[in-house]
C-alpha positions, 0 to 999 in steps of 0.5 A: 500500500502506497501512501501519497504525501502532499508537500506542505507548500500545497497546504499553505497555498490552500490556506492562502486561498481561503484567507483571500476569499474571506478578505474579499467577502468582508471588503464588501459589507452590506452587499447581500442587504443591498441586493435584497433591498433593491430587488428586481425591478427591471425585467429583461434589461441590459446594464449600461455599457453592455453590448446589445443586439437589435432586431434580426440579421437584416437590422430591423428595429427591435428591443434589447435581448433578455438578460439574466438576474438584475442588480439595481444598485451600485453603491460607489457609482455616484462617487466619481468626479472625473469629468471624463466619466461624470458630468457637472452634476455627477451623473454618469456619461454613457457616451463621451462628449465629442471632441469640441462638442457642445454641452448644455446643463440647466442652471438649477438656480435660475433655469431661464438665465442662460438664454437658450432654455425656454418653456413653451407658453412661458409656463410657471415653474416653482422651486422646491425645498430640495432645489428642484423645480415643479411644473404643473400643466397639461402640455409641458415643453422644456426646450433647449435651443441651438446657440447662434452660429452653431450646428444644430443638435444631432448625435446627442445624449439627453439626461434628466431626473423627474419626480412625478407628483400627480396626474393632471385631470384630462376629462373635459380638459380641452387643453389636453393634446393627448390622453397619455401620461408620460415623459418624452425626451426628443430631438432632431426637429425644431418648432412644432407648429402647423405653420411650419409642419416640416420643421416639426420633426422628432425622434422621441424616447418615451417613459410613461407613468406606468413604466412603459418605454418606447420610441416614436418618430415624427416626420412632420407635425402633426401628420407624420407620426409612426407607431411606437417601437421598442414598447415594453413594460420595464419599470415595475415599481410606481414612478410616483413621488420618487426620483427617476433618471431618464436618458435618451441617446441617438446617433447616426450609424452605417455611414449616416444611413441609419439612426441608433436610438437607446434609452436608459433608466436610473430607477433608484436615483443612484447613478446606476443606469440600465438600458431599456430600449435599443432601436435601429431605424434603417428605413423599415419604420413607416409613418402610419397616416394614409398617403393622402394625409402624409403627402399633404404637408409637401415636405418631400420626405418618404413615409419611411424617412430616416431622420439622419438630420439634426434639429435646432431644439431638444425638448423635455416634454410631459403630458398630463402630469405634475412633476419636479425636474432637476439636472437636465443636460444635453451633450453632443456625443461621439458615436461608437 
């Protein structure tokens, strides 16, 4: 009978391994409690920075592929002050600002003071005790214009935090333009008016009060809307009376023949961003109006027009809700 003797150096290696494991465990206090506290609020999401597949092999528009278990909080994610990583509010930049690109950040002390931020119909806003601003109106349009002698906004990352306080009643309300209750971040257009219908174009990221996300395209105003793409119920918890971050990102791709659109949510106001939509428009996204109505604006655009153009105005829009806003920004980004 042969006896195999394991050298003592092997025993020491095992001991060092177990010590290292114990050190790593105790270096992350509260991890289990943090995961249990936050739960799983985003079904089938992708976290910021993860690669994603969109549509089928022909590049048809689609939504992010299902992902596995969700971790919602990132305790250290908001601590960095690196301007290459976070903006002036400490919010994570998901795409870098383009070299020489324009950045706009709301003045939280006096939003109207910078000369390019304006509110349609000059609606009243009221500062809250936490420094945020409240607006209460059926149709809210918070606009960021293009400064004089500069190129219009095009490839952009639009960021804002919202706290939805209540709904605005719409029964019998003649000012209600829609029966939706939602937030919309939109770009690639200008003034929306029946006097200038072709200027009223937009790519619009949607987050409604029930946590449903998606995108719409508006080829002209008001008769050039498409159906909603990427529509899915993503936020399980109620959005009422808590801060939620929302990002809309759009950039040209495929040699400026297609547009990529992504949206992200910071569900716990912790600067941890989760991707909730991923849409590609390469010519398969059509306006839903009949041909006679669509062509009546005489904009010279087909019903599947791919909106690779820029636009003078970026808008933070809401319909039929009372909400507080803070830390709004628009940045010209470097597409991947």
